[in-house]
N, C-alpha and C positions, 0 to 999 in steps of 0.2 A: 261274351267274356264276363258277363255281370257277376259271376261267382267268385272272381279273384278278389281277394282282400289287399287293397293297395297297402303297400309297407310303408310310404310316407303319410298315411292318414293319422297316426298319433302324433307326429312331429307337427304336422300341418295345424292341428287343433291346439296344440302347445304354443306354437310361436308363429304369429300371424305375418310375420315379415317373410316367411319362406314363400307363401303365395304370392305377396306383393312382389318378391324380387323376381319370381317366375315370369308373373304377368308384366313386370318391366323388360323381359326378354323376348315379350311376344307372344307369351302363352295367355289363352284366355281362361274364363272360368270354368268351361267345360274340360279343357285340357287338364286342368290340375287335379281333376278329380279320376282321371283314368290311369291303368297301370303305367308307369313311367319306365322307359327303356332307354338306357344308356347305349350310345351308338359311338364306338371308339374305333378311330382309324389311324393310320400313319400318314395321310394325305398331305402333301406337300410337294415342292418342285425340286426335291433332292435327287431324284432319279426316277428312271421309267417304271419302276414297280410301285410308285407312290402316287405318280401324277393323275391316274385315273380313278383313284378309289373314291373321291367325292362322289363321282358318277354312280358307282356300285352303292353307295350309302344313300344315295337319293333314291334308289329304287328298294333299298330297304326299308326307308321311311314310309313309301306307299304301302309296303308289306304289313308294317306295324300298324298304320292308320286302317287298313282293311279289316284288322282283327280287333279294332277298339282300343288300341294303346296309342300312347303318345311318345315320339321320339325325341330326343335330345341329342345333338352331336356334338363331340370333343375330339380333338386331334393331339396325338403326341409323334411328331415326325420322325422317322427314322432316317439312317444313312446307308450308303452303298459300299461294300467292301472294294468294288471296282474303283470308286472315287478315292479310295484311301491308298491305293497302290503306291510304292515307292516314295513313300514319306512316313513319317511318325503318327499321321492320322489313324494308321491301321491299328494302333496299339489300343485305340479307344474302342475299337468296332465290338470286341466280344463284351466289353463292359457296358456298351450301349444296351444290351439286351437286359441288364439288370436296371439300367435307368428308365427304359421304357416300361419295364414291368412295375417298377416303384410309380410312375406317374398314373398308369393306369389304376394302380391301387388307389392312389390318392384321389383321383377322378371318380372311382367306383365307391368309395368310402365316405366322402362329404355329403352324400346325398343317399337317401334311402331307396336305391334303384330295386325295381321289381324283376328286372332282366337286362341283359346286355348282349350286344352285337358288335364282333370286332372284325376288322377287315384289314389284311396286309397281305404283301407277296412275297416277302424276302426273308433272308437267312436269319436276322437276329428279332425282328419284329414279330415274326410268326410264332417262335417259341416263347418271345416275351409275353405274347397275348394269351398263349396257352397257359405260362406260368401264373399270369395275372388272373386269369378265370379260375384256376385252381385255388388260388389265394383267397380271392372273394368268395368263391364258392356260392354265387347266386346263379338262377338260370342264364344261360350263354350260349351262342352259337358263332362259329367261326365262318368268315367268307374268304375263300382264296382269292387273291388278286389275277390268278391266270398266268398264262405263258406269253411272252413276246412272240412275233411272227419271226419266221426264218430269215436270215440274211441270204445274199446272192449264192446260188448254187448250194442252198441248203446249208450254209456256214452259221457258225455262232459268233458271238463277240469275242470268243476266246482266240480268234484270228489274232487278237492283241499280243498274244505272247510271241508269236514269230515275228510281227511287225516291230514290236519294241526291242527285240534282240538285235534284229538288222538295222534299226536305227542307231545302235549304239556302235555299230562296225562299218568304217569308212567305205562308201561306194557299195554298199549292200542292198539299198532300197532308195527308189526315187521319191520326190516330195509328192509327186501325184498319187504313187500307190499308198501313201499315208493319207493323203486327203480322201481318196476313194473309200478307204476303211472307216474313216471318220463319218462319212456321209452315209454309209450302208451298214455299218456294224451292229447298230441297236435301231432297228427300222421301225419300231412301234413301242407302246407301253407294255407292261407286264414283266414279269420274272424272266431270267435268262434261259434260252431255248434248250440248254442242257440239263442233265439230272445233277444239278449242282445243289448246294444246300437249299437254296430258296424253293426250287421245286420239289426237292426232297421233304421239306418241312410242311409244304402245302400237302404233299401224300401223307405225310404222317398225321397231320390235323384230321383228314378224312379216315385214315386207318384207325385212329383213336376213338372214333365216333364223333367228333366235334365240329364236323363240318358235313354238309349234306352229301349224300352218295353221289358220286360222279363230277363232284366240282373242282377238284384239284387239277391244276394245270391245264384248264380248257384255254383255247386261244383267247388272250385279253381283249381282242377286237370283234369277236363274233357276239351276236345277239344273245347266246345262250347264257353268257356270264352275267348280262343284265337280268335275265329270267331268274337265275339262281340267286342272286342278290334280293330280288322282290321275294322269292319263296322264303329265304331266309328270314325276312321280316315277318312273314306270317307264321313261320316255324317257332320263331322265339315266344310268341304268345302262347302257342300251346304248351311249349316247355315251362312258361310261367303258370299255366292253369294247372299243370300237373306236378308242379313244384319238382321238376326234374333237374338236377344241379350237376356240374362239372364232376363232382364227386361220385356222382352216380353213373357216370360215363366212363371217366378216366380211372377205370380199375385196374387192378393187377392183371386181370386176364386181358384188358383192353391193351395196356402196354405190351404184353406179350404178343398178342396178334399184331401190333404195330412193327415189333421187332421183326416178326415173320415176313411181313410185307416188305419192310426195308432189306432185309437179306436178298428178298426174291427180285426187287427192281434194281438193285445194286445202288443203292442210296448213299449219300454223302457220309463221310467219316465223321462229321459234326454231328450228325444225328446221335452218336455216342456221347456227346456233351449235352444236346440240348433234351433228348428223352429222358435221361436220369435227373436233370435239372428240374423239369416239369414234374416228374414223379414225386421229387422231394417235397415240393409244394403241397402234394396230396398227402403226404406223409408215408409214402413207399420208397424203398431202396431199389433201383434197377441197376443189378451188378453188371459189369463189363463181361463178366463169365457168361451171363445169359446170351449176350450177343454171338459170343463165340460157340456156345451150345447150338444155337438155333441155325447159326452159319453152316454148321456141320451137316445139317438134316434138310435144310430148305433148297429146292432147286432154283437156280437163276434164271428168271425167265424174261427179264427186260432188257432187250436189245436197244439199249438208250444210251447215247454219248455221255459221259466219256467212257463208260463200261461197254459200249455197244456202238451201233452204226446210226440211229435214228433220233430225232429230236422230240421234244416233250410234247408238241401238238400232235405228231404221229402217235404217239403212246396214247394221247387222250381220244383220238379218232378211234384207235384199236380197241377201246374200252377203258382205258385207265385202271384206277385202283380197284374198281368192282370186278372187271375181267379177271386181274390177278386173284382176287379173293374168291372168285368162283371157281378158278382153277384149283386153288389151296384150300378150299372150304372144309376138307376133312383133317386139315391140320388146324384150322382156327377154331376159336370159341364164337359160334354163332348166336349165342346167347346174351351177348353184351349188348347194353343199353346204347342208343345213339341219338343224336339231336332231332331225328324224326319223331321221336316218342315211341318208336319200335326198335327192335332188335336188328342185329347185322344180318341174320337169316332171313328176317321179314323184308328187310331192304332189299337184299339180292332177289326175293321172289318178286317184288314189286318192280324192279328195274327189267326183269325178264317179261313179266306181262306188259309193260310199257315199251317194248322193243329197244330199251336202252342200247343193249348189246350189238344190234344190228343197224342203229339207225345211221350212224356215222362212218360206216365201212366204205361208203362211196367217196368220202373225202380223202381216204386212204387211196382209193383209185385212182385218183387226181395225181397222185404222185407215184403212181404205179406200184403201190404195195399192198399187201396182204396182211391180215391179222397176224398170222404166224409168223411173219418176218419182223414184226414189232414187239409181239409179245408170245414167247415160244410156249406153245403147249408143254405139260409137265415131260411127257415122253420125249420131247425132243431137246429138253435143258441138257447141256453138255457138261455143266458143273454144278455142285451145291455151293451156295451163298455167295458172298461177295466181299465180307469184311472178316479179318482175322484180329484176336488179341494176342499179342507176341509178349513173352515174359523171358526173362534171364537176367545174369548179372548186370546187364546194362539198363534194364527196365523191371525191377522186382516187383512194381506194382501194376505193370502192364504198359503196352503201346498199342498202337491201331494202325492198319494197314489196309487199303481197299485193294485187294488182289485182283478183284475183277477187271481193274483197270491197269494191271501189271502184266507184262509180258512173261510168259511161262519161263524164259531163260533166266530172269531176275527173282524167282520166287524163292530160289536158293541161292545165296551169294556170301563170298567170302572176300573182303577187299581193305584196303588201306585208308584208314581214317584221314580226312582233310578236316580240321577243327576251326570253327568260326563261332565268335561271340556275338555276332549280329547278322541278321539276313542280308543286310546291304553289304557286307564283307563278302558273303559267300556268293552272292549274285556277282559282284564284281569280278570275282575269281573265275566264274564261268565265262563271263564276257571277254576276259583278257585272256582266257585259253590256259589257266593254270590248274585246271582240273584234267586229270588224266583217265583214260577208259579204264573201269575196274574199280575206280576209287569209291569211297563212302563219304559223301559230303554229310558233315555234321554241323548243325546249327543249333546252339544252347543259349539258354538264359532268355529264352523267348517264351515262356510258359506263362500260365496265369499270374504268378507271383514275379515273375522275371520282368516282362513288357507288357503284360496284359493278354497274352497269346494271340499274337497276329497271325495271320495266315502267310503261308511261304510260297505263293503262287508264282510270284515273279522268278524265283530260283527253280521250281519244279519246271515250269513253262521253258525256262532258259535251257534247262538240261535236255527235254524231250524234243526241243526244236535245233538242237545242235547235232548234227549228222554224227560227229566224231564221239559224242557222249551217249547219245539216246541208246537204250537197250543195254548199256554197260555199266552206268553210274547210278547208284542208290543215294537217298538222301534219308538222314535220321534226324530227328528234332524233337525238343519238348515244346515247340510251337504247333499250331494246327495247320490244316491245308483248307484250300478252296475245295469246295465240291466238285470242281472240274478237274482237280488235279490228276494227273495221268503219271504213270510209270512206278518205279520202286520207291514210294514215299511212306516211310514210316514215322507217325507223329505220336503226339501226346504222351511221350517218354514220361513215365512217372517212377519215382519221385523226380520233379523237374530240377535243372540244376540250380535255380535259384533257392531252392529249399534243401541243397546239399545232396541231391540225388547222384548216384555213380557218373551220369553224364558230365557233370562239372569237371570230373578229374581224369578223362581221357585225354590224349595228346595227339596231334598229327604224327602219323607214323605208326599209332598201334593199329591192330587188326581186329575187325568187327566182322563177324559172322552172323547170319540170320536165316532161319529155315521156315518159311511160312507154312507149308503143310504140317510141320512139327510144332509150330506156334512158338518157336524160340528165337531170342536174339541176345548175343553176348559178346563181349569182348574177350578174343581168344590169344591174343598176343600183345606184346609190348615193344614199341619202337622197331617193328619189323620182324620180331621173332616170335614164333607161336609158344604159347607155354600152359601148363597146367592151369585149371580153374583155381586151385590154391594158391598158385604163384601169381596169377593176375590178380587175385582178392588182395594179396598183401600188398603188391605195389600200389593199388588204387587206394587202399587203406592209407599207405605212408603219404601219398600225394594229397589226400584229404585233409592232412593235418596243416597244410597251407591255408585251408578255408576256402570259400568261395569269393567271387568277385564282388565287391561291395555295390550296392544300388543307390542311385542318387536320391536325395530327398524329394518326395511328390506330395502333390496337394489335390484337393478337388475330387471328382469322381475317380480320376485315375489312382490318385493316392489311396482312395478307399478300396477300390478293387483290387491292386496289385498287394494290399496288405492283408486281405481277407479273403481272396478268392481259395475255394477248395481245390483239391486236386483235379485234374482232367478226368482221372478215372470216376470223380464223384460228380462230375457235370460242371466243375469251374464256376460254380456260382458262389453266393455269399449269403 
């Protein structure tokens, strides 16, 4: 690596204290002359997706050392949506994406690093890391933190939805059943075992070319993940030598590839927030209409919960993202650059020669599965896409639904609105039996400007876990959903209520109609009476004269985010 021109060399010659400070941190005189690599992770005791990242970074350090660089490790701890359920902490979760990104920007800017390695597992830290990589635009590589091991009987931590609902109903569950779940619900480190936002964003990092091929959602306790981390340490030195930057990798073609893969695997609706926000840092605009266009044409191949039957580690054993890319290679741009220093097409050829696609099939056999049961071949795909963008008089700018996790009976529906201004109120209404079959639960003022755009998992899980309501009740909100959300859940309604969108002016008793195949969502009746679009429009306009609910004064990060966040259709960043 002797041909690398160290970026910090001019500063070191100009200001002697720079070297002195580094040597005070344990560097020696040889270290300070090597290419300097920032290792940035979200290691901490906050949740299972973070606790093991220091181990991965230790391996990455070895890889950097092997190729003549010197690594320096920094941490910006993330938080978990699951820990924020049921209280106002959830309001800070999406804002944390911006905070993490800003902190990595600070770490990456105060010293002239030659390259950067990023490691995270979960929902907000992964897009934050990719946003920061785009913003700093120095050679960078991402290490996914992998997947948690399955729970008993191949369950996931989402059993919590049913557990929590029964806890609130007298005599519905024993203390021992609750305790048994707590002891077994999260059996290892890593991201949740379903294709929620955490696993989806690991897949998106790989699909964008920012992570090594085959690295997303591998089991977090297997030796393979340690090996990939070490390879990432070696790979960053190659990127530094060739001066390949995130802007060279995360191109318009790469984002289109990522949306194709997202559609094929049935990824989280939150990717429609994160991918546009990452693209914006590069200077690209990723329209929600692109998601809809692609979802009309791409076969849905991933039989992965919550859209399918199997867990993320089975997906990795079946070939993971590279297998999906191989099946869809005629639809992808294979000439895009990746962190290997090679194109996507070259990577797929390399994996074939290395027997990657066959090596792990024996692990599937341990579970009595074949590849075709986990990743459908194109000819066996039953439908196209997984996500739709719905528009109409209720969502003029758009809304998002994951129809691959919605039963066909509820893909076209008309029902009576039950309107709530806080998720907590809607959740309690479900618990108390106030929601009727066929109703459309509306939760508003939960968008980016409203309350920071918390997820509505508690309410969506309460609905699908209630035998009386499941497969009959829909939910519409300007908030967002967990990637684990199932059912007829329509979110990201834009403009949001806090910005004066139509959602702010509907009332309990109004009639809402949506048609996922036709991509429409409309208010079609007022106070139980169906009306023409013109009549509905006049009444909503008259109601709008009363204005929206005022927001309390906010400060700090929460105040900055809720005052400045963009529309959900533009990524909800600032």
